Biopython code that builds the backbone (N, CA, C, O; Angstrom):
import numpy as np
from Bio.PDB.StructureBuilder import StructureBuilder

atoms = [
    (1, "MET", "N", (44.477, -0.585, 102.436)),
    (1, "MET", "CA", (43.630, -1.572, 101.822)),
    (1, "MET", "C", (44.211, -2.953, 102.106)),
    (1, "MET", "O", (45.403, -3.193, 101.914)),
    (2, "LYS", "N", (43.354, -3.848, 102.563)),
    (2, "LYS", "CA", (43.796, -5.201, 102.861)),
    (2, "LYS", "C", (43.861, -6.036, 101.585)),
    (2, "LYS", "O", (43.033, -5.890, 100.685)),
    (3, "ALA", "N", (44.861, -6.911, 101.527)),
    (3, "ALA", "CA", (44.956, -7.854, 100.413)),
    (3, "ALA", "C", (43.904, -8.935, 100.609)),
    (3, "ALA", "O", (43.607, -9.300, 101.746)),
    (4, "PRO", "N", (43.323, -9.463, 99.510)),
    (4, "PRO", "CA", (42.331, -10.528, 99.656)),
    (4, "PRO", "C", (42.964, -11.772, 100.259)),
    (4, "PRO", "O", (44.099, -12.122, 99.934)),
    (5, "ARG", "N", (42.228, -12.434, 101.136)),
    (5, "ARG", "CA", (42.714, -13.662, 101.748)),
    (5, "ARG", "C", (42.526, -14.830, 100.787)),
    (5, "ARG", "O", (41.569, -14.868, 100.014)),
    (6, "ALA", "N", (43.440, -15.765, 100.846)),
    (6, "ALA", "CA", (43.316, -16.970, 100.030)),
    (6, "ALA", "C", (42.109, -17.764, 100.518)),
    (6, "ALA", "O", (41.788, -17.760, 101.706)),
    (7, "GLU", "N", (41.448, -18.441, 99.589)),
    (7, "GLU", "CA", (40.307, -19.262, 99.947)),
    (7, "GLU", "C", (40.740, -20.361, 100.906)),
    (7, "GLU", "O", (41.822, -20.932, 100.773)),
    (8, "GLN", "N", (39.885, -20.643, 101.864)),
    (8, "GLN", "CA", (40.164, -21.685, 102.842)),
    (8, "GLN", "C", (39.435, -22.958, 102.427)),
    (8, "GLN", "O", (38.406, -22.904, 101.754)),
    (9, "GLY", "N", (39.973, -24.091, 102.832)),
    (9, "GLY", "CA", (39.340, -25.366, 102.536)),
    (9, "GLY", "C", (39.883, -25.980, 101.262)),
    (9, "GLY", "O", (40.473, -25.310, 100.415)),
    (10, "SER", "N", (39.662, -27.276, 101.161)),
    (10, "SER", "CA", (40.202, -27.992, 100.005)),
    (10, "SER", "C", (39.356, -27.741, 98.761)),
    (10, "SER", "O", (38.163, -27.446, 98.835)),
    (11, "GLN", "N", (40.012, -27.870, 97.634)),
    (11, "GLN", "CA", (39.360, -27.741, 96.333)),
    (11, "GLN", "C", (39.840, -28.865, 95.438)),
    (11, "GLN", "O", (40.967, -29.344, 95.569)),
    (12, "HIS", "N", (38.977, -29.278, 94.531)),
    (12, "HIS", "CA", (39.384, -30.242, 93.521)),
    (12, "HIS", "C", (40.008, -29.457, 92.361)),
    (12, "HIS", "O", (39.460, -28.450, 91.913)),
    (13, "ILE", "N", (41.149, -29.928, 91.889)),
    (13, "ILE", "CA", (41.819, -29.238, 90.789)),
    (13, "ILE", "C", (42.098, -30.218, 89.659)),
    (13, "ILE", "O", (42.270, -31.418, 89.875)),
    (14, "THR", "N", (42.138, -29.679, 88.461)),
    (14, "THR", "CA", (42.657, -30.413, 87.310)),
    (14, "THR", "C", (43.693, -29.525, 86.647)),
    (14, "THR", "O", (43.475, -28.331, 86.444)),
    (15, "ILE", "N", (44.820, -30.128, 86.314)),
    (15, "ILE", "CA", (45.896, -29.423, 85.635)),
    (15, "ILE", "C", (46.196, -30.194, 84.367)),
    (15, "ILE", "O", (46.478, -31.392, 84.415)),
    (16, "ARG", "N", (46.137, -29.514, 83.230)),
    (16, "ARG", "CA", (46.412, -30.159, 81.947)),
    (16, "ARG", "C", (47.739, -29.633, 81.427)),
    (16, "ARG", "O", (47.960, -28.424, 81.356)),
    (17, "ILE", "N", (48.624, -30.566, 81.064)),
    (17, "ILE", "CA", (49.939, -30.188, 80.554)),
    (17, "ILE", "C", (50.171, -30.806, 79.185)),
    (17, "ILE", "O", (49.564, -31.818, 78.835)),
    (18, "ARG", "N", (51.056, -30.185, 78.418)),
    (18, "ARG", "CA", (51.376, -30.678, 77.074)),
    (18, "ARG", "C", (52.341, -31.854, 77.192)),
    (18, "ARG", "O", (53.300, -31.812, 77.962)),
    (19, "GLY", "N", (52.075, -32.890, 76.427)),
    (19, "GLY", "CA", (52.940, -34.060, 76.391)),
    (19, "GLY", "C", (52.570, -35.077, 77.462)),
    (19, "GLY", "O", (51.827, -34.779, 78.397)),
    (20, "HIS", "N", (53.095, -36.263, 77.307)),
    (20, "HIS", "CA", (52.894, -37.302, 78.308)),
    (20, "HIS", "C", (53.997, -37.204, 79.347)),
    (20, "HIS", "O", (55.181, -37.302, 79.026)),
    (21, "LEU", "N", (53.598, -37.011, 80.582)),
    (21, "LEU", "CA", (54.531, -36.909, 81.693)),
    (21, "LEU", "C", (55.224, -38.260, 81.884)),
    (21, "LEU", "O", (54.544, -39.273, 82.045)),
    (22, "PRO", "N", (56.557, -38.298, 81.872)),
    (22, "PRO", "CA", (57.258, -39.560, 82.101)),
    (22, "PRO", "C", (56.914, -40.132, 83.482)),
    (22, "PRO", "O", (56.749, -39.391, 84.451)),
    (23, "ASP", "N", (56.812, -41.454, 83.549)),
    (23, "ASP", "CA", (56.434, -42.128, 84.795)),
    (23, "ASP", "C", (57.324, -41.728, 85.967)),
    (23, "ASP", "O", (56.853, -41.685, 87.104)),
    (24, "ARG", "N", (58.583, -41.438, 85.720)),
    (24, "ARG", "CA", (59.503, -41.114, 86.822)),
    (24, "ARG", "C", (59.099, -39.822, 87.545)),
    (24, "ARG", "O", (59.551, -39.582, 88.664)),
    (25, "TYR", "N", (58.264, -38.997, 86.928)),
    (25, "TYR", "CA", (57.813, -37.757, 87.560)),
    (25, "TYR", "C", (56.505, -37.928, 88.325)),
    (25, "TYR", "O", (56.077, -37.007, 89.020)),
    (26, "PHE", "N", (55.864, -39.089, 88.210)),
    (26, "PHE", "CA", (54.576, -39.289, 88.875)),
    (26, "PHE", "C", (54.690, -39.069, 90.381)),
    (26, "PHE", "O", (53.771, -38.525, 90.992)),
    (27, "GLU", "N", (55.799, -39.481, 90.985)),
    (27, "GLU", "CA", (55.956, -39.333, 92.430)),
    (27, "GLU", "C", (56.024, -37.861, 92.847)),
    (27, "GLU", "O", (55.801, -37.541, 94.015)),
    (28, "SER", "N", (56.327, -36.970, 91.912)),
    (28, "SER", "CA", (56.325, -35.534, 92.208)),
    (28, "SER", "C", (54.923, -35.018, 92.496)),
    (28, "SER", "O", (54.751, -33.932, 93.050)),
    (29, "PHE", "N", (53.917, -35.812, 92.113)),
    (29, "PHE", "CA", (52.519, -35.410, 92.287)),
    (29, "PHE", "C", (51.796, -36.420, 93.171)),
    (29, "PHE", "O", (50.646, -36.777, 92.916)),
    (30, "GLU", "N", (52.487, -36.872, 94.212)),
    (30, "GLU", "CA", (51.952, -37.857, 95.132)),
    (30, "GLU", "C", (50.617, -37.393, 95.704)),
    (30, "GLU", "O", (50.463, -36.237, 96.097)),
    (31, "GLY", "N", (49.664, -38.305, 95.743)),
    (31, "GLY", "CA", (48.343, -37.985, 96.258)),
    (31, "GLY", "C", (47.385, -37.481, 95.195)),
    (31, "GLY", "O", (46.200, -37.293, 95.467)),
    (32, "LEU", "N", (47.886, -37.260, 93.986)),
    (32, "LEU", "CA", (47.052, -36.808, 92.872)),
    (32, "LEU", "C", (47.009, -37.891, 91.801)),
    (32, "LEU", "O", (47.922, -38.711, 91.701)),
    (33, "GLN", "N", (45.954, -37.891, 91.009)),
    (33, "GLN", "CA", (45.857, -38.822, 89.887)),
    (33, "GLN", "C", (46.576, -38.215, 88.693)),
    (33, "GLN", "O", (46.402, -37.033, 88.394)),
    (34, "VAL", "N", (47.374, -39.010, 88.019)),
    (34, "VAL", "CA", (48.061, -38.567, 86.808)),
    (34, "VAL", "C", (47.592, -39.476, 85.680)),
    (34, "VAL", "O", (47.780, -40.691, 85.733)),
    (35, "MET", "N", (46.976, -38.877, 84.653)),
    (35, "MET", "CA", (46.417, -39.641, 83.542)),
    (35, "MET", "C", (47.012, -39.165, 82.224)),
    (35, "MET", "O", (47.014, -37.970, 81.932)),
    (36, "LYS", "N", (47.511, -40.092, 81.441)),
    (36, "LYS", "CA", (48.010, -39.763, 80.107)),
    (36, "LYS", "C", (46.817, -39.821, 79.150)),
    (36, "LYS", "O", (46.169, -40.859, 79.012)),
    (37, "LEU", "N", (46.539, -38.700, 78.499)),
    (37, "LEU", "CA", (45.401, -38.604, 77.589)),
    (37, "LEU", "C", (45.815, -38.981, 76.180)),
    (37, "LEU", "O", (46.982, -38.860, 75.807)),
    (38, "ASP", "N", (44.848, -39.438, 75.404)),
    (38, "ASP", "CA", (45.114, -39.891, 74.035)),
    (38, "ASP", "C", (45.689, -38.809, 73.141)),
    (38, "ASP", "O", (46.488, -39.107, 72.254)),
    (39, "GLN", "N", (45.304, -37.563, 73.353)),
    (39, "GLN", "CA", (45.731, -36.483, 72.463)),
    (39, "GLN", "C", (47.124, -35.946, 72.782)),
    (39, "GLN", "O", (47.470, -34.834, 72.383)),
    (40, "GLY", "N", (47.933, -36.743, 73.509)),
    (40, "GLY", "CA", (49.309, -36.324, 73.788)),
    (40, "GLY", "C", (49.437, -35.315, 74.908)),
    (40, "GLY", "O", (50.359, -34.500, 74.913)),
    (41, "GLU", "N", (48.520, -35.364, 75.854)),
    (41, "GLU", "CA", (48.557, -34.477, 77.000)),
    (41, "GLU", "C", (48.481, -35.318, 78.270)),
    (41, "GLU", "O", (48.156, -36.505, 78.224)),
    (42, "THR", "N", (48.783, -34.693, 79.393)),
    (42, "THR", "CA", (48.671, -35.353, 80.693)),
    (42, "THR", "C", (47.740, -34.533, 81.569)),
    (42, "THR", "O", (47.784, -33.303, 81.568)),
    (43, "LEU", "N", (46.904, -35.227, 82.309)),
    (43, "LEU", "CA", (45.968, -34.590, 83.223)),
    (43, "LEU", "C", (46.349, -34.985, 84.643)),
    (43, "LEU", "O", (46.498, -36.167, 84.951)),
    (44, "ILE", "N", (46.503, -33.993, 85.495)),
    (44, "ILE", "CA", (46.789, -34.202, 86.916)),
    (44, "ILE", "C", (45.564, -33.706, 87.668)),
    (44, "ILE", "O", (45.155, -32.557, 87.496)),
    (45, "ALA", "N", (44.970, -34.564, 88.505)),
    (45, "ALA", "CA", (43.727, -34.197, 89.178)),
    (45, "ALA", "C", (43.739, -34.667, 90.622)),
    (45, "ALA", "O", (44.363, -35.674, 90.956)),
    (46, "GLY", "N", (43.043, -33.926, 91.473)),
    (46, "GLY", "CA", (42.911, -34.323, 92.868)),
    (46, "GLY", "C", (42.574, -33.152, 93.759)),
    (46, "GLY", "O", (42.231, -32.067, 93.290)),
    (47, "GLU", "N", (42.679, -33.390, 95.052)),
    (47, "GLU", "CA", (42.355, -32.385, 96.052)),
    (47, "GLU", "C", (43.614, -31.642, 96.488)),
    (47, "GLU", "O", (44.670, -32.243, 96.688)),
    (48, "VAL", "N", (43.483, -30.338, 96.628)),
    (48, "VAL", "CA", (44.533, -29.531, 97.255)),
    (48, "VAL", "C", (43.922, -28.893, 98.494)),
    (48, "VAL", "O", (42.752, -28.512, 98.506)),
    (49, "GLU", "N", (44.736, -28.786, 99.530)),
    (49, "GLU", "CA", (44.248, -28.252, 100.807)),
    (49, "GLU", "C", (44.025, -26.747, 100.772)),
    (49, "GLU", "O", (43.097, -26.232, 101.396)),
    (50, "ASP", "N", (44.892, -26.040, 100.031)),
    (50, "ASP", "CA", (44.798, -24.585, 100.023)),
    (50, "ASP", "C", (45.551, -24.030, 98.814)),
    (50, "ASP", "O", (46.128, -24.781, 98.028)),
    (51, "GLN", "N", (45.536, -22.720, 98.684)),
    (51, "GLN", "CA", (46.201, -22.066, 97.561)),
    (51, "GLN", "C", (47.709, -22.280, 97.591)),
    (51, "GLN", "O", (48.342, -22.365, 96.539)),
    (52, "ALA", "N", (48.286, -22.366, 98.777)),
    (52, "ALA", "CA", (49.732, -22.590, 98.885)),
    (52, "ALA", "C", (50.115, -23.924, 98.249)),
    (52, "ALA", "O", (51.124, -24.011, 97.549)),
    (53, "GLN", "N", (49.314, -24.963, 98.490)),
    (53, "GLN", "CA", (49.602, -26.259, 97.881)),
    (53, "GLN", "C", (49.439, -26.189, 96.363)),
    (53, "GLN", "O", (50.234, -26.782, 95.633)),
    (54, "LEU", "N", (48.429, -25.479, 95.881)),
    (54, "LEU", "CA", (48.228, -25.326, 94.437)),
    (54, "LEU", "C", (49.418, -24.620, 93.803)),
    (54, "LEU", "O", (49.914, -25.056, 92.764)),
    (55, "PHE", "N", (49.881, -23.535, 94.416)),
    (55, "PHE", "CA", (51.029, -22.822, 93.862)),
    (55, "PHE", "C", (52.292, -23.680, 93.924)),
    (55, "PHE", "O", (53.161, -23.558, 93.061)),
    (56, "GLY", "N", (52.401, -24.540, 94.928)),
    (56, "GLY", "CA", (53.521, -25.479, 94.985)),
    (56, "GLY", "C", (53.514, -26.424, 93.798)),
    (56, "GLY", "O", (54.566, -26.718, 93.232)),
    (57, "LEU", "N", (52.326, -26.906, 93.412)),
    (57, "LEU", "CA", (52.203, -27.769, 92.236)),
    (57, "LEU", "C", (52.578, -27.024, 90.961)),
    (57, "LEU", "O", (53.275, -27.560, 90.100)),
    (58, "ILE", "N", (52.114, -25.795, 90.849)),
    (58, "ILE", "CA", (52.430, -24.985, 89.673)),
    (58, "ILE", "C", (53.939, -24.759, 89.587)),
    (58, "ILE", "O", (54.521, -24.845, 88.506)),
    (59, "ASN", "N", (54.562, -24.476, 90.709)),
    (59, "ASN", "CA", (56.016, -24.284, 90.726)),
    (59, "ASN", "C", (56.749, -25.565, 90.344)),
    (59, "ASN", "O", (57.761, -25.512, 89.643)),
    (60, "ARG", "N", (56.251, -26.714, 90.796)),
    (60, "ARG", "CA", (56.866, -27.990, 90.452)),
    (60, "ARG", "C", (56.801, -28.226, 88.939)),
    (60, "ARG", "O", (57.772, -28.683, 88.335)),
    (61, "ILE", "N", (55.665, -27.917, 88.339)),
    (61, "ILE", "CA", (55.509, -28.065, 86.885)),
    (61, "ILE", "C", (56.486, -27.145, 86.165)),
    (61, "ILE", "O", (57.128, -27.548, 85.195)),
    (62, "ARG", "N", (56.597, -25.908, 86.642)),
    (62, "ARG", "CA", (57.548, -24.959, 86.058)),
    (62, "ARG", "C", (58.980, -25.468, 86.174)),
    (62, "ARG", "O", (59.741, -25.418, 85.208)),
    (63, "ASP", "N", (59.346, -25.959, 87.360)),
    (63, "ASP", "CA", (60.706, -26.437, 87.597)),
    (63, "ASP", "C", (61.057, -27.645, 86.719)),
    (63, "ASP", "O", (62.219, -27.837, 86.361)),
    (64, "LEU", "N", (60.056, -28.455, 86.376)),
    (64, "LEU", "CA", (60.282, -29.608, 85.500)),
    (64, "LEU", "C", (60.317, -29.201, 84.028)),
    (64, "LEU", "O", (60.647, -30.020, 83.170)),
    (65, "GLY", "N", (59.980, -27.942, 83.728)),
    (65, "GLY", "CA", (59.996, -27.454, 82.350)),
    (65, "GLY", "C", (58.859, -27.992, 81.509)),
    (65, "GLY", "O", (58.996, -28.162, 80.297)),
    (66, "ILE", "N", (57.732, -28.261, 82.157)),
    (66, "ILE", "CA", (56.573, -28.835, 81.465)),
    (66, "ILE", "C", (55.644, -27.707, 81.018)),
    (66, "ILE", "O", (55.289, -26.853, 81.831)),
    (67, "PRO", "N", (55.242, -27.683, 79.748)),
    (67, "PRO", "CA", (54.313, -26.645, 79.279)),
    (67, "PRO", "C", (52.923, -26.804, 79.901)),
    (67, "PRO", "O", (52.256, -27.818, 79.694)),
    (68, "LEU", "N", (52.501, -25.813, 80.648)),
    (68, "LEU", "CA", (51.202, -25.798, 81.313)),
    (68, "LEU", "C", (50.138, -25.323, 80.323)),
    (68, "LEU", "O", (50.307, -24.285, 79.681)),
    (69, "LEU", "N", (49.043, -26.078, 80.196)),
    (69, "LEU", "CA", (47.980, -25.708, 79.268)),
    (69, "LEU", "C", (46.747, -25.144, 79.966)),
    (69, "LEU", "O", (46.121, -24.209, 79.468)),
    (70, "GLU", "N", (46.396, -25.719, 81.131)),
    (70, "GLU", "CA", (45.142, -25.305, 81.756)),
    (70, "GLU", "C", (45.115, -25.733, 83.225)),
    (70, "GLU", "O", (45.624, -26.794, 83.586)),
    (71, "ILE", "N", (44.516, -24.891, 84.056)),
    (71, "ILE", "CA", (44.264, -25.224, 85.458)),
    (71, "ILE", "C", (42.798, -24.911, 85.743)),
    (71, "ILE", "O", (42.307, -23.833, 85.409)),
    (72, "ASN", "N", (42.106, -25.866, 86.362)),
    (72, "ASN", "CA", (40.722, -25.656, 86.774)),
    (72, "ASN", "C", (40.590, -26.003, 88.240)),
    (72, "ASN", "O", (41.121, -27.015, 88.697)),
    (73, "CYS", "N", (39.884, -25.164, 88.975)),
    (73, "CYS", "CA", (39.589, -25.419, 90.381)),
    (73, "CYS", "C", (38.076, -25.418, 90.545)),
    (73, "CYS", "O", (37.380, -24.574, 89.981)),
    (74, "CYS", "N", (37.576, -26.370, 91.320)),
    (74, "CYS", "CA", (36.144, -26.392, 91.595)),
    (74, "CYS", "C", (35.921, -26.991, 92.975)),
    (74, "CYS", "O", (36.800, -27.654, 93.525)),
    (75, "GLU", "N", (34.756, -26.755, 93.520)),
    (75, "GLU", "CA", (34.463, -27.230, 94.865)),
    (75, "GLU", "C", (34.020, -28.679, 94.875)),
    (75, "GLU", "O", (34.198, -29.366, 95.880)),
    (76, "SER", "N", (33.443, -29.164, 93.771)),
    (76, "SER", "CA", (32.974, -30.541, 93.755)),
    (76, "SER", "C", (34.035, -31.468, 93.183)),
    (76, "SER", "O", (34.808, -31.085, 92.305)),
    (77, "LYS", "N", (34.059, -32.676, 93.686)),
    (77, "LYS", "CA", (35.029, -33.666, 93.241)),
    (77, "LYS", "C", (34.388, -34.539, 92.168)),
    (77, "LYS", "O", (33.246, -34.975, 92.316)),
    (78, "PHE", "N", (35.118, -34.791, 91.097)),
    (78, "PHE", "CA", (34.668, -35.674, 90.047)),
    (78, "PHE", "C", (35.384, -37.004, 90.189)),
    (78, "PHE", "O", (36.486, -37.068, 90.734)),
    (79, "THR", "N", (34.759, -38.063, 89.700)),
    (79, "THR", "CA", (35.457, -39.337, 89.673)),
    (79, "THR", "C", (36.528, -39.266, 88.602)),
    (79, "THR", "O", (36.457, -38.419, 87.711)),
    (80, "SER", "N", (37.519, -40.143, 88.673)),
    (80, "SER", "CA", (38.587, -40.125, 87.674)),
    (80, "SER", "C", (38.026, -40.384, 86.287)),
    (80, "SER", "O", (38.533, -39.834, 85.310)),
    (81, "GLU", "N", (36.981, -41.218, 86.177)),
    (81, "GLU", "CA", (36.378, -41.499, 84.875)),
    (81, "GLU", "C", (35.704, -40.248, 84.313)),
    (81, "GLU", "O", (35.854, -39.950, 83.129)),
    (82, "GLU", "N", (34.964, -39.513, 85.145)),
    (82, "GLU", "CA", (34.320, -38.277, 84.690)),
    (82, "GLU", "C", (35.360, -37.254, 84.258)),
    (82, "GLU", "O", (35.198, -36.593, 83.232)),
    (83, "THR", "N", (36.425, -37.124, 85.036)),
    (83, "THR", "CA", (37.481, -36.169, 84.717)),
    (83, "THR", "C", (38.150, -36.528, 83.407)),
    (83, "THR", "O", (38.333, -35.665, 82.548)),
    (84, "GLU", "N", (38.519, -37.791, 83.240)),
    (84, "GLU", "CA", (39.179, -38.224, 82.011)),
    (84, "GLU", "C", (38.250, -38.068, 80.808)),
    (84, "GLU", "O", (38.691, -37.627, 79.746)),
    (85, "ASN", "N", (36.964, -38.423, 80.958)),
    (85, "ASN", "CA", (36.012, -38.279, 79.855)),
    (85, "ASN", "C", (35.856, -36.828, 79.430)),
    (85, "ASN", "O", (35.723, -36.544, 78.240)),
    (86, "GLU", "N", (35.872, -35.913, 80.381)),
    (86, "GLU", "CA", (35.748, -34.480, 80.055)),
    (86, "GLU", "C", (36.869, -34.042, 79.123)),
    (86, "GLU", "O", (36.643, -33.246, 78.211)),
    (87, "TYR", "N", (38.072, -34.553, 79.345)),
    (87, "TYR", "CA", (39.223, -34.106, 78.576)),
    (87, "TYR", "C", (39.487, -34.941, 77.329)),
    (87, "TYR", "O", (40.127, -34.449, 76.400)),
    (88, "THR", "N", (39.020, -36.182, 77.273)),
    (88, "THR", "CA", (39.258, -36.999, 76.087)),
    (88, "THR", "C", (38.196, -36.797, 75.025)),
    (88, "THR", "O", (38.417, -37.136, 73.863)),
    (89, "ASN", "N", (37.055, -36.255, 75.396)),
    (89, "ASN", "CA", (35.965, -36.063, 74.437)),
    (89, "ASN", "C", (35.922, -34.665, 73.850)),
    (89, "ASN", "O", (34.911, -34.269, 73.269)),
    (90, "ARG", "N", (37.004, -33.914, 73.991)),
    (90, "ARG", "CA", (37.056, -32.576, 73.417)),
    (90, "ARG", "C", (37.324, -32.654, 71.920)),
    (90, "ARG", "O", (37.983, -33.574, 71.435)),
    (91, "ASP", "N", (36.802, -31.675, 71.207)),
    (91, "ASP", "CA", (37.037, -31.633, 69.743)),
    (91, "ASP", "C", (38.388, -31.117, 69.398)),
    (91, "ASP", "O", (38.730, -31.023, 68.219)),
]
sb = StructureBuilder()
sb.init_structure("model")
sb.init_model(0)
sb.init_chain("A")
sb.init_seg("    ")
for serial, (resi, resn, name, xyz) in enumerate(atoms, 1):
    if name == "N":
        sb.init_residue(resn, " ", resi, " ")
    sb.init_atom(name, np.array(xyz, "f"), 0.0, 1.0, " ", f" {name:<3s}", serial, name[0])
structure = sb.get_structure()
């Protein structure tokens, strides 16, 4: 039985973590938007080329000891305002 192949092509991702990520770690997520949310969380959003890049980001978050709350992948790209509004308007 063959293992499933990783999806090809870029995807837009959002990663939500607990706490405000210190500015000194922003460079660890170069090429992605990092937004500090009002509710004491940080949102990392942007395009990843493939699953390997996504897993690299997840490993980086783990290595920094940051509590991971949520990961979303989708094919369509949202503007930073739409992305931030989605997460700041939650109950």
